[in-house]
Structures are given as structure tokens and as C-alpha cells.
N, C-alpha and C positions, 0 to 999 in steps of 0.2 A: 930631621924630626927627632924629638925626644924619644929615647928607647922605651920608656914606660908607656908613652902614648902608642908607639908602634906595637908593643906587646898587646895592649888593650884592643887595638884595631884588629890584629890577627885573631885574638880570642873571640871578638865579636863575629868575625867572618866564619870561624869554625862553629860557633854556636848557631849561627843562621843556617849553615850547611847541615848541621845535625838536625835542626828543626825541619828543614826541607825533607831530609831522609825519613823523618818520623811521619810527617803529614802528607807527603807525596812519595810514598814508597814504590819501588819496583824491584823485580827479582834479580837483576844483574847488579853486581857489586860496583860501587862508584867511589872514587877517592878524590880528595881535594888536595891540591898541591899549591902552596903559596910561594911563588918564585921571588927571588931577590932581584932577578933580572928586570930591567926596564922593558917596556913594550918595544918591539922591533919597528912596527909601523905606527903612524900617527894615531890611528884609532883602533889599534890592535891591543886590547887590554887582557885578553885571555883566549883560551882555546879548549875545546873538548876533543879528546882523542878516543876514537872508537876502540872497543876491546879486540884484542887478537888472542885467539885460542881461549885460554881460561883467565886471561888478564882482565883486570877491572877497567871500567870506563874511567878515564882520567880527566879531571877538570883542573886546568892550570890557570891560575890568576897571576898576572904579572904585577910587578911593583908599580903602583900609581897612587893617586889620591884616594882616600877612603871611599868617597861617594862613587867614584868610578869602579872601585873594586866590588862594592855591593851591587851596582848595576850589572857588572860583568858576571858576578856569581849568579844572579837571577837569569841572565841571558844564557849562560853556559849550562845551568841546571836544566833549562828547557831543552837544550840540545841533548843532554844526557837522558832525559825522559824519552825522547824520540829514539835515540840510539838503542835504548833498552828494549824497544819494540821493533828493532831492525828497520827503522825509518830514518834514512840518511838525507832526506830532503832538507837542504840548508835552512831556508827561511820560508817554507811553504805554510799552508793553512794549518796543518797539524802542529807545526812548531809554534805558530801564533797562539793556538789554543793552549799549548803547554806553557808558553810564556805568560799568558794571562793567568793561568792557575797558579804559577809560581809567584807572580807579582802579588796576587791576592793573599797568598800565604805569607809573603814578606810583610805586607801591611798588618796582618794579624800578629805576626811576631813582635812588631814594635807597639802594637796596641795592648799586648798583655802585660 
């Protein structure tokens, strides 16, 4: 992939992440890490790591196609929203609600 396109794609992901932080805030700190590593498993494009002690919640997005990275950011941000409330239920009802809220904000981001 062309380096300038890759830079733009990373910039877009970071802007989307910052937008989520602004419109879907929570008290715990969360950081976005854009990894150069490829996904380990076939459908494993990212992970959200719960905080330990005073560490932030970490959202790691692995290297993949841009559309997959955006989908993964939406998915993982929903996990971060739940973790910020000490809810570690993988893909339960509360995660689904968080995902729906995040997805709606994603649509607003591109509508502006």
C-alpha cells in the first residue's frame, strides 16, 4: 500500500477514535494502538485489553484493510465502553447496546 494512503488511513482512524471519545465519553482512560502486526487469527482484527491498576484501557487494531479496521474500532470501542463500567461480558446485551451507540456515532462522523 502506498505510504501516503496508509498515513491517511491511520489519521482517519485516529480522528474517528477522538470523535468517539468526545461523543461517547467515559471516566476511564482509553488509548488506541495501531499495530503493524497482521491479525493472528482469520477474523481477529483487534482486541481490547482491560485496565490493570492505573493503566488505561487499550484498544489494539491490527494491520488489515481499512474497512476492517474501522469495523474493528467500532467493535472494540464498544468493549471499552463496557470495561469502563466494569462489565466484562464479551458480547452480551450491554455490549450490543454499546455497539449500537458507537455505530450510530460512526454514521454521524461521516455525515458531518
